[in-house]
Structure formats: C-alpha cells, structure tokens
N, C-alpha and C positions, 0 to 999 in steps of 0.2 A: 770846578766851578767856584768853590769857596775862596780859593786864592784870587781869582779874578774879581769877585765881589769885594773882598777886603782891600785889594789893590786899588780898585775904583774909588772906594771910600777914602783911602789915604790921599788920593788925587783931588779930593774935595767934592765928589759926586754923591748924591743920595741914591742908595741902592735898597730895593725891597725884594725879598724872595718869597714867593708862594710855593710851598712844597707839601707833599703828603707826609703823614706820620709813619710811613713804611720803614721798617728796619729789618730787612729780610722777611722771614715769615711772621715776625713779631711786629708790634707797633711801639713807637716811642711813647714815653710817659708824659711828654710836654702837653699842656692844655692846647686844644685845637681852637683855631680862629682867634688866637690871642697874640698880640705883638710881643716879640722877643727882640732884644737888642744884643746881637752877637758880634763882638769885635767891630762895632759901628754899623753893622748891616741889620736892617729891619727884616725880621723873619716871621712868617706866619705858617704854622703847621695846620693841615686839614686832615680830618679823619677819612681814611679810605674805606670803601664798602667791600672791596674784594681783597682777599689775602694773597693773591698771586701777583704776577708781574703786570697785570692789567691796571692795577691801582686806580680803580674807578672812584673819583672823589668829587661828588656833585657840588659841595660847598665851595671848593676851590674854584670851580668853573663859574659858579654864581658870583663869587667875589671878583673874578676877572671881568665878567660882563659889566658889572657896575663901576669898576675902578679903572678899566683899561685906558680910558682917555685922560686919566690923571697922570699917566707916565709918558715921557718923551720917547722911550724905546722899550719894547718888550722882547726879551731874549728867551727863547724856548730851548730846552735841552732834552735830547733823546727823541724817539719817534714811536716805537711800538708799544703804546699803552693808551688807556682810555682817559688820559689827561691831555696829552700833547695834541692828538688829532682833533678833539673838540676845541682845544684852546686856539689852534690855527683858525678854525671856522669862526670862533667868536671874534678874533682879531680882524678877520676879513669883514664880518658884518659891522664891526665898529669902525671901519675905515682905517685900519692900521696894518701896515706891512711889518710882520715880526721878523726878527732874526731867528733862524732855526739852525741849531747845531745837532745833527743826527748822531754824532758820537759813534761812528762806525756801524750804525744800525741799518744802513742801506747799501748792501753789498751782495755780490753773487753768493757768498757763503750764507748770508741771512735768508736768501730766497731758495736755498737748497737744503736747509736744515731746520728742524723743529717747526712743525706746522707750516711747511713751505707753501702748500697749496692754498691754505687760508690767507697767508700773508700776500701771496701774489695777487689774489682776487681783491683783497682789501686795498692793496696799493694801487691796483689798476682802476678800481671804481672810485676810491676816495683819496688815497694818498697823492697820486700824481696831480689831480686837479688842485688839491690844497697846497701842494708845494709850489705851484705857480705863483702863489700870493706871498711867498716868503723870500727873503734874502738868505740863501743857504751858506752858513759858515762851515768851512772845512779846515782841517788842520794839516793836510798834506796833499801832495799831487796825486797820490794813490787814491785818497778819499774823494778828491774831486772827480777822478775818472770813474769811480764807482757810482757817484751821485749822477753824473751825466748819463750813465747807462740806464738808470731807472727813473729818471725825471725828464719831463718834456721842456727843453730849453730853460733850465734853471738859471737864476741869477746867483752866481757863486762868488764868494770872497774867501781867500785863504789867509789864515793867521795861525801860528803855532799855539799850542796850549801854553797858558801861563802857569808856572810852577813855583813852589817855594823850595828852592834848592839850598842845601846846606854846604858850608865850607868843608873842604876836604879833611877827613879824619887822618891823623897820623897813626899808622898801624905798624906794629913791630914786624921785622922781616918775616917773610913767608917761608914755609917749607918748600925749598926748591926741588925736592925730590918728587913732589906730587903737583898735579895741576888742580887747583881749587876752583871748582865750578859752582855757580849758583843760579837757581831759577827763583825769581821773586814775583809773585802775582797771584791771580786767581787760579786755583787748580780746577781746570775745566777742559772738556774735550776740544773746544775751540783753540786752546793754547797748544795742542799737539803734544801733550805730555808723553803719551805712549810712543810717539815717534822718537822723542828725546831719549827715553829709556832704551829703545832699540839701538840707538847710536852708541850708548856707553856700555851696554851690557852684552853686546855681541861683537866679536871681531875687533875689540878695542883693547890694545895691549899696554898702553902707557898707564902708570899709576895716577889715580885721581881720587878726588872726593866730589860728590855732587849733593848739594843741600837744596831741598825744596822748601821755600818759605812762602806761606800763604794758606788759604783755606778754600774749601769748595764743598760740594755735596758730600756728606759723610759717607754714603755708600760708595761713591766713586773714589774718594780718597782712600777708603779702606781697601778697595780692590787693588789700587796701585801699591799700597803698602805691602799687601800680600805678595804681589809680584816681585817685590824687591827685598823681601824679608831675609833672604839668604845672602844678600849683597851688602856687606858692611860699609862699602864705599858710598852707598846712597843713604841719605838721612832725610827725615821729615820734621821740620821745626815748627810747623803751624804758623799762624800769623804773628808778626812782630811789629812794633810801632816805635815811633820817636827815635831816640838815639840808637836803639838796638838795631833798627832797620838800616840806618846809615852805616853802622859799624860792620854789619854783615856784608853790605855792598862793598865797602872799602877793603875788607879783608879777603875778598875773592880775587882770583886772577881774571876770570871771564864770566860775564853775565850771559846766560843763554835764553833766547826768546824764539822758540820755533813755531810761533802761532800760524794757524791755517789762514787767519785773516786778522789784521790789526791796523786800524786806521792811523794810529800815531805811535804809541808806546812810551808813555811817560817814564817808565822804569829805566828805559835806555839812557835818557838824559840824567836821571838820578844816579845811575851807576857811573856814567862818564864824569859827572861832577866830583866823584870820589877817585877818579883816575883808573877805574876798572874798565878794561876792554869789553867789547860786546861781540857776540856771534848771534845773528838774527836770521830769520827766514826772509825770503824775497817777497813775502806777502805783508811785510811790516812797513808802515808809512814812512818811517824815518830812514829807510834803507839808503836813499840818495845822499842824505847828510853824512851817514857813516862812510860811504864810499868816497865822497869828495874830500872829506877831512881825514881819511885814513885812520879812523878810530876803532877799527875792528873789522869784522868780516860779514858778508851777506852770502847766504848759501841757499840752494834749492831744497827740494824735498827728498834728496837721495842721501840715505844715511852714510854712504861711503864718502860723500862730499864733506859732510860734517866731521867725520873722523879724520879726513885729510887735513882740514883746517886745525883741528885740535892737536894733531900730531905736530904740525908746523909750529903752533904756539908753544908746545912743550919743548921742542928741540931748539927753538930760537927765542930765548927769553928776552933778547934785546927788543923785540917787537912789543912785548908787554911792558917793558921798562919805558920805552918811548911813549906809549899811550898813557902810562901812569903819569908821566911828566907833562905831556901836552894837553891831555883832555880837559882837566879842570879849567884852565885858562880859556880854552876854546869854548866851553859851555858858558862860562861867565861872559865872554865877549858876545856870543850870538843870542843869548836868551835873557838879557837884562829885562827885569820886570817893567821898568819905566818905558822902554822902547816898545814892548809888546802892548802895554796899556794904551800907548799912543796909537798903535795900529787899530785896536778895538774902538777907540774914540773916532777914528776916521771912518770905520765901517758904520758905527752908530749914526754919525752925521749924514752919511749917504742915505741910510734907510729912513731917517727923519724927513728927508726932502722928497721922498717918493709920493706920488699922487695916489690918494685912496681909490680903490677899485669899486668897492661897495661901501655904503654907510647907512646904517639905520639910526634915525634920531633917537635921543634919549626919551 
C-alpha cells in the first residue's frame, strides 16, 4: 500500500492515510491523531483499543465520519477487523462507494481455518450486505473467483499490486553442484511450510540448500527449527530487509512458494526481477503469469510432483539460465509503476462517478 500511496503522490495527487498504531502485538510510538508527512503522504495514526488482529480503533472511525466527504475516493485495505467493516458502513451512510481491497482475506481457506464458524456468520449477516456497496479491487483472476464465491454480485475491478522493484543484482557464479532454494515471506501454516519440508527432507536425492527468510510466531518457528535441526542443508535466516533481501533473492536458483492460498504473491515478482526462477503452488494468484511467460513452474500439492520439478531444474541448468536472462526484462515490461498507477486512476474515476445509495446529511 505504501508504494501505491507514494507513487500517487509522485503523479501529483494528494494522498491521506488513516491507520492504526498496531505493530504486531506492540504499538508504534508515533503520536496518535497527529499529521505526519511521510514521503509526501499525509499519515494519521490512531490508537487501537484491542491488542489482537481486530484492531478496534474508535477515533479513526470518528475521524472518517467527519472527513469522509472531503476526499474524492476512499480506498480500504483488508477485511477481517473492527476498522474496515465499520468503515464500509460509514462510507455507505455518507453516500460514498469505497474501493475495497480484501488482500486475500475472502477465500475458501479463510472460511475453513481460524474461527471459521464465526467468520461465516459475520460475513453472512454483515459482510455480504456491506460488500454490495463497494467496488472490490482484486489483484488476480484467482482472487476474483474467490470474491465471487462469497459475495453477492460484487462489482470487481482487477489491477496487479504496485511494487518497488530493484534492478537486478550482479551475483558471483553459483555452486553448480547444489541447487540453492529459498523461501522468503511470513513463516505461517497458511504458507504450507511443513509441506515444503516434506518435499526436500524425504525421498529427495539431489544436493541442495534451502534457506528460510522471514519471521512468524516464535513457537511455530521454533517447532520447525527443531524438525530440521539434524539437516544441515536447511537454514533459518530470520527476517532481512533492504539490499540484503534482494541479494538473497538474486543468489538463489529457485524461490519456493507452496502456499495453501495466496491471492497474489509479491515475492514472486521480486524474485523474478532478480532473474531467479520460481516454483509455486497452484493456489497462488500469479500462477497464470508464470505459466504463460515460462518463468518457472506451478505444481499441485503432491510432494512427488515438486520433487520431479526440482530434479528437472537440477539436471537441466539451461532452464535456470534462460529464466535468469529473460525474467528481469519481462518483469520490467509488465509491471511498470506508471502504467499500474494509470490503471488505479481509471478505477478511482469509475468509483467517483457512482451514484450514492444512502446519504445522511452533515
């Protein structure tokens, strides 16, 4: 979201962000309800009353109520918390159709994991009616299909995520005797990490290294580390940022993303921008792009299928060399920021012209 806001500012638009002071289980130290100028974006932080993912923030909602009509477009991100659902209701009452980006939070996986029963009832009673008053922004065809399953005739507009991609790093030649694999992202059960460990730690004969880069629940990560403690080929780097992240992506042979559900997959484009091939599950939104442009592999949830792909990549290094040569220019061609910003502006102009459904006077 920050990349989109900053890109919009560079195009000459005024952008204001209302957000909570949530920082995981902690709170940010910034003063609340105070204007900050961050890279040209006006940012207001508001104190949350709850320390969990519900992020209940009454002052943010109050600010939105009184200022909603001063903005030409309101764009809401995420879905399952006590900020976004009331914010849609406020927009409806103020005669505004907001843009809603659910960010992969409306899927079959969502409704079958983690308080699934509660989510189903909240969505049935509250979510579906509210979504009818939004223009729903999705980032992939898969996310659009998911939204249409759980919303009643939604108005959907598809635009890819806008990312800050770095020019390709020049990395010294790799050890051709090993396949260097990387997973970069949140360490979470939704990402199917244990499936990935099953792939490489059983019936897998080629020499390899697999580095996990990212963070997650300490207890969950510790459990995974214990499972791999006797395997020197698997390492855990923790989170990395800035140039270190890009260097790690560039130095790998293949990025692995076995997610059980992923509406988009920013890290895929980040890896490809560095010339690194990808192997992803068939539940990842960017799968069609990978197949059409031959930038890696898409596989189901059978470990044998993943092992077959990795064996092919190890035995035929020409595939990896071709992707390393072709991928950066392909990503630069298809994901130029200016072109994507233009698509967002088209979407915003569409939503600006919609007729209010309800409107309560000031």
